[in-house]
C-alpha positions in Angstrom: -104.4 124.3 23.1 -103.5 124.6 19.5 -102.8 121.4 17.7 -101.4 121.3 14.2 -100.1 118.5 11.9 -97.4 119.1 9.3 -97.6 122.9 9.2 -95.6 124.6 6.4 -92.9 127.1 7.2 -95.2 130.1 7.4 -97.7 128.3 9.5 -94.9 127.1 11.8 -93.6 130.6 12.3 -97.1 131.9 13.1 -97.8 129.0 15.5 -94.5 129.7 17.4 -95.3 133.3 18.1 -95.5 134.2 21.8 -98.9 135.2 23.1 -99.4 139.0 22.9 -99.8 140.5 26.4 -101.9 143.6 26.6 -99.6 146.4 27.6 -102.3 149.1 27.7 -101.8 151.4 30.6 -99.1 149.1 32.1 -96.2 151.5 31.4 -98.1 154.5 32.7 -99.1 152.7 35.9 -95.6 151.4 36.6 -94.0 154.8 35.8 -96.2 156.5 38.4 -95.3 153.9 41.0 -91.6 154.4 40.3 -91.9 158.2 40.4 -93.7 158.1 43.7 -91.1 155.8 45.3 -88.3 158.0 44.0 -89.7 161.2 45.4 -91.5 159.9 48.6 -89.4 156.9 49.6 -90.6 154.7 52.5 -94.0 156.5 52.7 -94.8 155.4 49.2 -93.6 151.9 49.9 -95.9 151.6 52.9 -98.9 153.0 50.9 -98.4 150.6 48.0 -97.9 147.6 50.3 -101.2 148.5 51.9 -103.0 149.0 48.5 -101.5 146.1 46.5 -100.7 143.5 49.2 -103.5 144.3 51.6 -101.3 144.7 54.7 -100.2 147.6 56.8 -96.7 147.2 58.0 -95.0 148.9 61.0 -91.6 148.3 59.4 -90.3 147.1 56.1 -87.2 145.1 57.1 -87.4 141.5 58.3 -86.2 141.2 61.9 -83.7 138.8 63.4 -86.5 137.3 65.4 -88.5 136.5 62.2 -85.4 134.9 60.7 -84.9 132.7 63.7 -88.6 131.7 63.8 -88.5 130.8 60.1 -85.8 128.1 60.7 -87.7 126.7 63.6 -91.0 126.5 61.6 -89.6 124.6 58.7 -89.6 120.8 58.6 -86.3 119.0 58.8 -87.0 117.4 55.4 -87.4 120.8 53.7 -84.4 122.3 55.4 -82.3 119.3 54.3 -83.6 119.7 50.7 -82.8 123.4 50.6 -79.3 122.7 51.9 -78.7 120.0 49.2 -79.9 122.3 46.5 -77.7 125.1 47.8 -74.6 122.8 47.8 -75.2 121.8 44.2 -75.8 125.4 43.1 -72.6 126.5 44.9 -70.6 123.7 43.4 -71.7 124.5 39.8 -71.3 128.2 40.1 -68.0 128.1 42.0 -66.5 126.2 39.0 -67.2 129.2 36.8 -64.5 131.3 38.5 -61.8 132.3 36.1 -58.1 132.6 37.1 -56.3 135.9 36.4 -53.9 135.3 33.5 -51.3 137.8 32.5 -50.8 137.8 28.7 -47.6 139.3 27.2 -49.0 140.5 23.8 -45.5 141.6 22.7 -42.2 141.9 24.6 -42.7 144.4 27.5 -46.5 144.8 27.0 -48.5 142.8 29.6 -52.3 142.8 29.8 -54.7 141.0 32.1 -58.3 140.9 33.2 -59.7 140.5 36.7 -63.3 139.7 37.8 -64.7 142.0 40.5 -68.0 141.5 42.3 -70.6 144.2 41.8 -70.6 146.1 45.1 -74.3 146.3 45.7 -77.0 144.0 44.1 -80.7 143.7 44.6 -82.7 140.5 44.4 -86.4 140.4 43.7 -88.1 137.2 44.9 -91.8 136.7 43.9 -94.1 135.5 46.6 -97.6 136.0 45.2 -98.9 132.8 43.6 -96.0 130.8 44.9 -93.1 131.5 47.3 -90.1 131.1 45.0 -87.5 130.3 47.7 -85.5 128.4 45.1 -84.8 131.7 43.3 -83.2 133.0 46.6 -80.6 130.3 46.2 -80.2 130.8 42.5 -79.4 134.5 42.9 -78.0 134.7 46.4 -75.4 132.0 46.1 -73.6 133.3 43.0 -73.8 136.8 44.4 -71.9 135.6 47.5 -69.4 133.7 45.4 -68.8 136.8 43.2 -67.9 138.8 46.3 -70.8 141.3 46.2 -70.4 143.3 49.4 -74.1 144.1 49.9 -77.0 141.9 48.8 -80.5 143.3 49.3 -83.6 141.1 48.9 -87.1 142.3 48.4 -90.2 140.0 48.5 -93.9 140.7 49.0 -95.4 140.0 52.4 -98.4 137.8 53.0 -101.7 139.2 54.3 -100.6 138.8 57.9 -97.4 140.8 57.2 -95.1 137.8 57.3 -92.6 136.4 54.7 -92.8 132.7 53.9 -90.4 130.9 56.2 -88.8 129.0 53.3 -87.8 132.2 51.7 -86.2 133.4 54.9 -84.4 130.2 55.5 -83.1 130.1 52.0 -81.9 133.6 52.4 -80.0 132.6 55.5 -78.6 129.6 53.7 -77.3 131.9 51.0 -75.9 134.4 53.5 -78.4 137.2 53.0 -79.6 139.2 56.0 -81.0 142.4 54.4 -84.5 141.3 53.6 -87.4 143.7 53.0 -91.2 143.1 52.8 -91.7 144.9 49.5 -93.2 143.5 46.3 -94.2 144.6 42.9 -93.0 147.6 40.9 -92.5 149.5 44.2 -89.7 147.0 45.2 -87.9 147.6 41.9 -88.2 151.4 42.5 -86.8 151.0 46.0 -83.8 149.0 44.8 -83.1 151.3 41.9 -83.4 154.7 43.6 -83.0 153.9 47.3 -85.2 155.1 50.2 -84.7 156.0 53.8 -84.7 152.2 54.6 -83.6 150.5 51.4 -80.2 151.1 50.1 -79.8 151.8 46.4 -78.2 149.0 44.4 -76.1 148.9 41.2 -77.9 145.9 39.5 -81.2 144.2 39.9 -81.9 140.5 39.5 -85.0 138.3 39.7 -88.2 137.3 37.9 -91.7 138.8 38.5 -95.1 139.5 37.0 -95.7 141.9 34.2 -95.6 144.9 36.6 -92.2 143.9 38.0 -90.9 143.2 34.5 -92.1 146.6 33.2 -90.5 148.3 36.2 -87.2 146.6 35.6 -87.1 147.7 32.0 -88.0 151.3 33.0 -85.3 151.6 35.7 -82.8 150.1 33.2 -83.6 153.1 30.9 -82.8 155.4 33.8 -79.4 153.9 34.6 -79.9 150.8 36.8 -78.8 147.6 35.0 -80.9 144.4 35.3 -80.1 140.8 34.8 -82.1 140.4 31.5 -85.4 141.2 29.9 -87.9 138.6 31.0 -91.4 137.5 30.2 -93.6 134.6 31.1 -92.0 131.2 31.8 -91.9 128.8 28.9 -90.8 125.3 27.9 -90.4 123.5 24.6 -90.3 119.7 24.6 -89.2 117.7 21.6 -90.0 113.9 21.9 -89.9 110.8 19.7 -91.1 107.2 20.1 -88.5 106.6 22.9 -90.1 109.2 25.2 -92.3 108.4 28.2 -95.6 110.3 27.4 -96.4 110.7 31.1 -93.0 112.3 31.8 -93.5 114.7 28.8 -97.0 115.8 30.0 -95.7 116.4 33.5 -92.9 118.5 32.2 -95.3 120.6 30.1 -97.6 121.1 33.0 -94.7 122.0 35.4 -94.3 125.2 33.4 -97.9 125.8 32.7 -98.6 126.0 36.5 -96.3 129.1 36.8 -98.8 131.6 35.5 -101.7 132.1 33.1 -99.3 133.7 30.6 -96.9 130.8 30.7 -96.4 129.0 27.4 -95.7 125.4 26.6 -94.7 124.0 23.2 -94.6 120.3 22.3 -93.0 119.0 19.1 -92.9 115.5 17.8 -92.4 113.5 14.6 -94.8 110.7 15.8 -98.6 111.1 15.6 -98.9 108.3 18.1 -96.7 110.2 20.6 -98.7 113.4 19.9 -102.0 111.7 20.8 -100.5 110.0 23.9 -99.0 113.2 25.3 -102.3 115.1 24.8 -104.2 112.4 26.6 -101.7 112.4 29.4 -101.9 116.2 29.7 -105.7 116.0 30.1 -105.4 113.2 32.7 -102.8 115.0 34.8 -104.5 118.4 34.7 -107.5 116.8 36.5 -105.3 115.7 39.4 -103.4 119.0 39.9 -104.4 121.8 42.3 -103.8 124.9 40.1 -106.2 123.8 37.4 -107.6 127.3 36.6 -104.1 128.6 35.9 -103.1 125.4 34.1 -106.0 125.5 31.7 -105.5 129.2 31.0 -101.9 128.6 30.1 -102.8 125.6 28.0 -105.3 127.7 26.0 -102.4 129.4 24.2 -100.0 126.4 24.2 -98.9 124.6 21.0 -98.7 120.9 20.1 -97.2 120.2 16.7 -96.6 117.2 14.6 -93.6 117.7 12.3 -92.3 115.8 9.3 -88.8 115.2 10.6 -86.2 116.0 13.2 -84.4 118.5 11.0 -87.6 120.6 11.0 -88.0 120.2 14.7 -84.4 121.6 15.2 -85.2 124.5 13.0 -88.3 125.2 15.1 -86.3 125.0 18.3 -83.7 127.5 17.2 -86.4 129.8 15.8 -88.4 129.8 19.0 -85.3 130.0 21.3 -87.0 128.6 24.4 -86.2 129.4 28.0 -86.2 125.7 28.8 -85.7 123.0 26.2 -86.3 119.3 26.9 -85.0 116.7 24.4 -86.8 113.4 25.1 -85.5 111.6 22.1 -83.1 108.7 21.3 -80.3 110.9 20.0 -80.6 113.7 22.6 -76.9 114.2 23.0 -76.3 114.5 19.3 -79.2 116.8 18.7 -78.2 119.1 21.6 -75.0 119.9 19.8 -77.0 121.5 17.1 -79.0 123.7 19.4 -77.8 127.4 19.2 -80.8 129.2 20.8 -82.0 128.1 24.3 -81.7 129.2 27.9 -81.1 125.7 29.4 -81.3 122.3 27.8 -82.4 119.0 29.5 -81.4 115.7 27.9 -83.2 112.4 28.1 -86.2 110.9 29.8 -84.8 111.2 33.3 -83.8 114.9 33.2 -86.9 117.0 34.0 -86.9 120.7 33.8 -87.8 120.8 37.5 -84.4 119.5 38.3 -82.8 122.7 37.0 -85.5 124.7 38.7 -84.4 123.4 42.1 -81.4 121.3 42.8 -79.2 120.0 40.0 -76.9 123.1 40.2 -77.6 125.1 37.0 -79.3 128.4 37.3 -83.0 128.7 36.7 -83.0 132.5 36.0 -83.1 132.3 32.2 -83.9 134.4 29.1 -87.5 134.2 27.9 -89.5 135.6 25.0 -86.9 134.7 22.5 -84.1 136.5 24.2 -82.2 133.3 24.4 -81.0 134.2 20.9 -78.7 136.8 22.5 -78.8 136.5 26.3 -77.4 133.9 28.6 -79.0 132.8 31.9 -77.8 134.1 35.2 -74.3 132.9 36.1 -71.4 133.9 38.3 -70.4 136.4 35.7 -73.8 138.1 36.0 -72.7 139.4 39.4 -69.3 140.5 38.3 -67.7 143.2 36.2 -64.5 142.6 34.3 -61.7 145.1 34.8 -58.7 145.1 32.4 -55.2 146.0 33.4 -52.0 146.6 31.5 -48.3 147.3 32.2 -45.8 148.5 29.6 -42.1 148.6 30.3 -39.7 151.2 28.8 -38.6 148.5 26.3 -42.2 147.7 25.6 -43.0 151.3 24.8 -40.1 151.4 22.4 -41.6 148.4 20.5 -45.3 149.4 20.5 -45.0 153.2 20.5 -44.3 154.0 16.9 -47.4 152.1 15.8 -49.6 153.9 18.3 -48.3 157.3 17.0 -49.0 156.3 13.4 -52.5 155.1 14.3 -53.3 158.2 16.4 -52.2 160.6 13.7 -54.2 158.7 11.1 -57.3 159.5 13.2 -56.1 163.1 13.6 -55.8 162.8 17.3 -52.5 164.6 17.9 -52.8 164.7 21.7 -52.9 160.9 21.7 -49.8 160.7 19.5 -48.0 163.2 21.8 -48.7 161.2 24.9 -46.8 158.3 23.3 -44.2 160.3 21.5 -43.0 162.0 24.7 -42.4 158.6 26.2 -40.7 157.4 23.0 -38.3 160.3 23.2 -37.5 159.3 26.8 -36.7 155.7 25.8 -34.1 157.0 23.4 -32.2 159.0 26.1 
């Protein structure tokens, strides 16, 4: 880990740069996979599944029997926890619905906007280093609430050709039945282009490794929208003397265990707290199962001692973290000054893990600094907004002359005529 005390502005900016991931040959490799899936369909999917996942499948789609077995094989405790998380996620996202409001901009001119669910969406659920069944809930529930007519889920199979039962149960809980055993860039290609088995979708959601991310960016260039650009998971924690160092260390490590490319950043204005948190990190790493991954992630993580809270706030907004934890006395006040973050967690008893699983907010968030301009996934992510308007004869008499003037000023006479003809009719 990098440890720095009282860096100047230039040093601070350099320390907060994301790790550079070697992109050599990545785009070429992924482009070839996408081309193959587009031209060869299911045959390419079967071949890549055998090559990359080490399993030969007879069929790609999960069967009803497999779905039934998944529910039977999960513990009552886990099923109950999944249902609780689903309820909270549904409650939070359902509250994001917007009523249709008709606005009369001037007499006889009425405009309104309606939210309509995207007809077909694709969800990618990682299943390699960890079965992220929580992401099924985070994406599937708002997709259902939005009214998406078809929801297609892709996730990589295990070596025995199965899908983790928690992923399947979470899918059932979210009302998803079209589930395919396809992972990696080939899954993104299947969703973007369609194959004999997998139906083409109109927007793709979900996190993944660098190959999945590269594939999402490439299919977006060819016309299939995605939820957001995404990189490795990250968290920034700011803490003062009121924090619990063990809590802070646990929060940092909860992100570090995602992947070797994950980044954790710790900021404090107390040298004592800095030392205590570093000690706690070392103690806790030794007790966790994913030590190799944790230590690789910690190698490029940053622990900084800053002069004051104002500088910490500046660093937060510059870094624009995916997850931001404020473990400080005035967390509420400070949070009001945060303008760049994916999701913010306030106080000692609000771990980032709560948002990852069950509090209700969505955990699909912008990384790599994209929180400066992107929001996390929400109900709106699965909807498109259609505007409507209705103008009466009297409304046209009021607004028409201005439209004619504007159109002729832009030298678009056909626009002006379309209105002038109606104006002439209003005078009859």
